[in-house]
Legacy VTK file of the C-alpha trace (Angstrom):
# vtk DataFile Version 3.0
C-alpha trace
ASCII
DATASET POLYDATA
POINTS 82 float
-56.499 -188.532 -75.748
-54.671 -185.073 -76.659
-54.848 -183.353 -79.871
-51.749 -185.128 -80.990
-53.043 -188.610 -80.591
-55.085 -191.033 -82.859
-57.130 -193.829 -81.830
-54.640 -196.102 -83.504
-52.441 -198.928 -81.414
-49.115 -200.848 -83.176
-48.395 -203.717 -82.356
-45.228 -204.785 -83.192
-43.135 -208.393 -81.593
-39.677 -208.201 -81.742
-36.560 -210.407 -81.045
-33.115 -208.853 -82.337
-35.164 -206.151 -84.656
-32.604 -203.444 -84.573
-31.803 -203.459 -88.062
-35.285 -203.252 -89.477
-37.444 -201.449 -86.594
-36.003 -197.772 -87.020
-37.519 -197.837 -90.899
-40.401 -199.553 -89.418
-41.408 -197.031 -86.755
-40.011 -193.931 -88.583
-43.121 -195.237 -91.105
-45.648 -194.726 -88.549
-48.189 -191.712 -88.118
-47.255 -189.429 -85.122
-50.021 -189.773 -82.271
-50.457 -193.228 -81.988
-49.591 -195.863 -79.316
-47.091 -198.461 -80.406
-46.158 -201.429 -78.129
-43.234 -203.435 -79.006
-42.741 -206.615 -76.969
-39.662 -208.201 -76.899
-38.819 -211.948 -75.947
-34.981 -210.955 -75.338
-33.166 -208.915 -77.660
-29.279 -209.165 -77.655
-28.635 -206.216 -79.710
-30.289 -202.550 -79.371
-34.060 -203.236 -80.582
-35.426 -202.482 -77.078
-32.993 -198.849 -77.024
-34.911 -198.078 -80.529
-38.091 -198.569 -79.618
-37.846 -196.781 -76.605
-36.200 -193.796 -78.721
-39.197 -193.939 -80.862
-41.435 -193.429 -77.679
-42.207 -197.101 -77.550
-43.921 -198.991 -74.764
-41.486 -201.451 -74.575
-43.265 -205.105 -72.646
-40.915 -208.001 -71.977
-42.280 -211.522 -72.662
-40.578 -214.776 -72.671
-41.557 -216.314 -76.892
-43.375 -219.494 -76.231
-45.493 -219.482 -79.511
-46.474 -216.617 -82.109
-50.386 -216.569 -81.202
-49.297 -215.970 -77.250
-47.246 -213.606 -78.280
-49.585 -211.922 -80.162
-52.326 -212.158 -77.863
-50.131 -210.768 -75.091
-49.055 -207.444 -77.012
-53.146 -207.011 -78.091
-53.690 -207.093 -74.507
-51.311 -204.081 -73.723
-53.124 -201.890 -76.384
-55.459 -199.321 -75.703
-57.074 -197.706 -78.781
-60.108 -198.049 -80.413
-57.873 -199.661 -83.331
-55.034 -202.378 -83.494
-52.793 -202.901 -86.079
-49.645 -205.420 -86.046
LINES 1 83
82 0 1 2 3 4 5 6 7 8 9 10 11 12 13 14 15 16 17 18 19 20 21 22 23 24 25 26 27 28 29 30 31 32 33 34 35 36 37 38 39 40 41 42 43 44 45 46 47 48 49 50 51 52 53 54 55 56 57 58 59 60 61 62 63 64 65 66 67 68 69 70 71 72 73 74 75 76 77 78 79 80 81
């Protein structure tokens, strides 16, 4: 980990959250890993996430538990917040 990285992964599952995502991402500490799992947004959710340095993954939504578990499997840091 570099000096700016902290041992936290933030996972977010999203669908058409352009309006809310920016506010959420602005509140996160610098240096954390951000993973956004999108399930096919038609707005600019993916672009907003990428502009904040998030790792954006796509997964078709089948249910909430599977979506969260997929997001968890993408996290690489010691602590995971969702």
